[in-house]
N, C-alpha and C positions, 0 to 999 in steps of 0.2 A: 445519463447516469441515474441509476435508481438509488434512492435514499431509504433507509440508512445504509451506509457502506460498512464493511468490516475492515478494520485496520489494526494489525498487531493483536488480533483476537478480541477486539473491542468494537462494539457497534458505535458508529459515529453518525450523528444527524447532520443535515446540511446546515442548520443554524449554528451548530457547534463549530463547523469548519469556517463559516463566515465570521464568527466571533473571533476565532483564532487568527484568521487572516487580518482582521482589523487590529487586533492586539499586536501582531508582529509588525504591521505597518507603522503603528504609533511608536512602538519601541525603536524601530529603525530611524524614523524621523527625529525622535528625541536624541538618539545618539549622534546623528548628523548635526543637530543644533548644538549639542554639547561641544562638538569640535569646531563650532562656528563656521560650518559649511553652508548653513542656511538659517533663516530666522523664522521661527514659528509664530503665528499670531497668538496673542494672549488668550487665555482660557476665558470663555464667556462666563459672566457672573452666575447665570442660571445653572451652569454645570459645575461650578466650583463648590466643593464640599468643605465646609468649615469644620474645624475641630470643635466638638462639644466640650464645654468646660465641665469637668467632673468635680462635683462638690462633695468632699468627704466630711463626715461629721467631725467636729472639733472634739478632741479628747482632752478634757480638762483634768488635771491632776494636781494634788496639793504639792507645794514645794518640798523638796527633800532637804531636810536639815539634819546633818549627821557628820560624823568624822569620816575621813576617807577609809580608815582602817575598818570601820563598822560596815562599810559598803562592799567589802571585798567578797568575791572576786568581781572585778569590773571587766567589761568587754567594750572595746572600741570598734565601731562598725562604720565602714565607708558607705555613705548613702549615695547611690547612683541616681542621677536625674532620670525621671520617668519611671523608676521602679516604684513599688508599692510604698516602701519606706520614704522614697524621694517625694512622692505625692503627699504622704502624711506630713513630712517635714515642711513642705511648701505650704500646706494648709495651716499647719500650726504656727508658722512664722508669718503668714499673710503674704507670701511671695507668689 
């Protein structure tokens, strides 16, 4: 077979096909492991990617001393973990 090949109007190189084949195989094996049909070996430390800790600058603000009426309108916001606000909250509270 001559590379690159044309598939659905797109040129595909041999390396792309091999990468896709490997990705599909890994995905299939992972699904079998999730169903406890086989046990995969643990990921070697050299291939394990750790999450880099993101350090956000602390935003210091003076305390708010006022009556509730003077602060109107107020808005209550749900802070989702992992969101930008969630990261700021975690950084501000040291969590």
